[in-house]
Each structure stands twice: as structure tokens, then as C-alpha cells.
C-alpha angles and dihedrals in degrees: 000000000000122000116282116262117242108236116247140122090269093055100044093099092053099053119117117277093248093065119088112224132186110292092204134069105263091200087070094054115105127194119262103149135051117203125197116203109032103198138137097284096051090049093048094045125019096028090045093056091051089048090057090053093048090050086060088057095252139111094026088149091067099072114156126240108199121213130197121193102172124085090241090059089076087085091058089047091055094046095047097043091052090053100040087251091297120134138169123250111205118196112204114210121202092244091061097258121130137209117204123198129173110224118211104168092104105074103175141019125207123194102207098209088058095054118355090175090062090055091049091048091052092048092048094048110109089228090067104090102157130041109192130191140207099163097141127253091285093053093079095066096227116171104235093215103045103022088229131120115290110207096192118120133087097253094045093047091050091050093048090051088058130195097104140064115285123271103180132065090243090049093052094047093047096046091046089051089053092050092049093047092050092047094047091243116154113256125257126231119248108219116189114201096178123127102252134106114274091001093178093047091048092048091050095048095047099040092047091048089054091046091049090057088058103035124355093196092053090048090054090051092049091049091052099044112026116077119213106195120197120230142176118224130189135178126120105237115174122202110276111254131197091254088059090054091046093047091052090054094046099041102035104018096241128132106207122169093209118011122171126233125199146155121269094249120090134168135177123179112186136183112232098234112127134146100213107017129271140230114289091260093162088069091067101043104278111143108232109200142166094231123028096180099097092051092043093052090047091056097041096047098038110027101026097037089047090055087058090045091058104033105065096036090044093049093047089050091057101261121128103185132057093231091057090055094046093050089059110091092211091059094041090056090049093050094046089046091054093047096045101041104028112016103040098047089062093058128098116228110295109213114234096002127118100210095197091054090044092053093051091044089056092056090048090051093049090049094057101125093199097062092061094196106187122232087221089064092049092047093052123104092010092162088065092046114039094051091052101036109030109019092065089055091052093047092049093049093046089053094048097040091248125147120281103173098106092044090050089053091052091052090046090051090054089050090051093045091050090062084081102233130086128223091275091054094252118140121262117211103225110206112196135127086231093043096136094050094044095048092045090054091049091049090054092060093090089070100029118027091200095050094106096054096042088086102105090192088072106021108026108205099338092117088064095050109097095199092054096040092050091059094039093051092049094051095044090053091048092050090054096042104034107016132239100291095048089047091055091047089051090054089062095050 
């Protein structure tokens, strides 16, 4: 086999026949969107949908300019600049087959620490009509206790102090809004694509709270003129590993510094609330709706909460990948039981969705052996996940008299995992922005079996609810005495 071809504009025409490449002339694409937080999910999802539209010869004025603000984003800058912002999207099918597509809808990448003025200029440009975000759940600076804006953080504090070019996402958006207002330029839309409830509402509340600390009049203008649509996004996109890069070179003959791998399934439900139009997303399968909440709750309480239901118990049982867990009938029964008896009853009607089919499809997606989604990834940042995805299910079922046993076991499994050692005594690397607090609470369980859930920031008043604590205590004891697998088996008896 010949040497792999290094991906770039110049080499597009020489890629192997099995690789899909842009069907449009990228030189004719002009920027219309700025995206903060260029990671795997954005490149497998939002940029992919725009690529489909561009391949139909439309929406070429919506090219994406990616922006990185964090020091670690320098790596993405280097990868994208070397490849003219092209990258390969590899879809992994359960039967082992692969589809490879080169995505060209992102036409530039700006690393804000290099040139913050360039980022501001792009945001202020009248051609920029959408500013989109995938900055992770923690990137919205929500105080976990109050639900209000938390201004702590070096970049935020520097931006609030003023007198210099912005450093933070919130700082860039707010300053660009001021420039556009003062120049009489029409406002852009801020479109959050992060995986959190009411993502548009959260983005609006937090960004306007930041803006109000700088300029109350500007904040009022932003609130009146900048739309923040909600959306629900879904595609399992594991972190790209070196074997993925090697497989792309061996299988498709492409050298790509940072390809993206994902499952075949993809979904995007989007509220149609934009200041200056949008790409024709409905032409490529995006569900454009008036109210995204039912779909959002379905995903958060079934897919996302089920990820938490499988990851800690699976890890403690010795598994390391999601597909291993979901090929185990014991775990499949547990997941379906959670979704059917605890998650689904808390949902409003979801128009056009067969929930039973959706639940079984989720298990099939999780069981895809080619995706190789690590349990470590699913276990990470639990303090941003469990309170948003699972605690609302528990609270709703406690209020309605519904069952909470499986949810209590999931919380207990997080508490056990956060102790930092597995059932063989090997260390667990707990990855969480509140790692010290979480692990200290887990360490205190030997003297107080409710220590972990006494943290009202994460669990509200669950530690005071006798029905929940009875189940939680029982499962935590079983996890310590019997182990995760035996605890699951006991649940069935």
C-alpha cells in the first residue's frame, strides 16, 4: 500500500476513492458563524450537519470560524492550521465497517490568546450571524447551590476588571455585542449546543449576568435583541485515540492529526429562534420545533442518566468500556429497568417518539463494540452530571410516590467509585472539577454512611428523605460488602 496522504486542501483530490470529500468549492465559502469550543462533539455533529448542506450547494455563506480560548486549545490550533481546517469524520458501525468523510465546513480557526483582537473583529463583523458554543457543562459558570452566575475564575475576573481585551467566552460575546450595538450592526444569535437542560436559557442567564456586572444598559440591550435558542444534541463521540489515527491511515490512507470518531446515530432538536436567519438545517434531518424541552428531558433522563447508571457499576465490576457493560444481560436488565420504571415516568409526552423503541435503541447504541467509549470518560465530571441528569428523576419520583431504588443504587455507585479504589484495590483516577470535595465526602463514609449525599450543592435535600436514604444506605453497604455485580444480582431477587 502506498504511503498515507497528509490531509490538506492541496491533497483532497488525491484521497482514496472510498473517502467522501467536500462536493463544493471551499474557496467560495464565506464565514457566517463563530464557534467557541472546537472539540470532538462539535466536529461530529454541528459541523457535520452544515457540511451536508454545503454538499447540496447551499448555505455556503455560513462557514464556521472556530475559536479556542483555553491554553489546551493550542493543540487544536496547530492541527487545524496544518490541515487548512479540514478533518476526517469516521463513523464506526457495529459490524466493524467504517465510513470516512472529510469535513470542510470549518474554514478558519482562531486561538484567542494569540490574537484576541482577531476574535473580536470576527464577532463584530456583520457577516457573523450565529455564535455557537460547546464549552462543556462547567463552561457556563453556574453556582451549583444557587443556580446563579458564579464569577470566579481567572479569565472571568480579568474580563470583569476591564481595561484589556477579553480572555473568556463570556467576555468576547459581551464586548462584541457592545461593539455591534454601538455600530448599529444587527445582533447575532447565541446558540448553545452543550449537553445541559435548557442550554439556551442557561447561556442567556449566565452571559447576561456577566454583562450586567460590566454594563447594565448593555445587558438590557442584549436581553432584548440577542436570541438564545434551546436545543437537544445527541451523538456518542468518544475521545480520539492514537489507534483511531493509525486505523485511518491504514484503512483509508489518510494522515490526519486529529480525526473524529463517532457512532452512526445522530439527533439534533432545535428551537427556531434566530435573529438573522440560520442554515436550512431541516433539509438534513434536524428537527426544528417550538419547544425542545420534552426531547431534552428524554435524552437527559434516559440516555445521559443511563450512562451514569452503567459507568460506575460497570467500572467497579471490572469493565472498562461501555459496550462491554451493555453486552452483559445483567446490566441490560438494570438499565432498561431504570429507564422504564424510574426515568420514563418523569417525562412529559414526547411528540413523535416511541419511548419503548428509544430505550432499546439506546442499549443497542451503547453496545456498539466499535465505538469503544470508555467508562472513564463517562465517569468523569460526575458532579456536573448526576445533579442535572439523575437527581431531578429522584426528586420527581419521591414527589409522586414512584420507585427510586435503581436511582439510589446509581448514586451509591458514584459514592463508592469516588473513594478512589476499585474492588481489586487498584487506584481509580477520579476526574472532576470538584475532585477534592467529592473524594473527601466519599472518604468520610466509613464514619457516616450518608456523608456523600449530605452535600446540598449536588443532592439538595435527599439526605433528609427517609425513603431515599433507606435504599441508598442498603446499596452502599452492599457495594462495600458484596461488590457491584452481586449488588445488581441482589436487586433482581
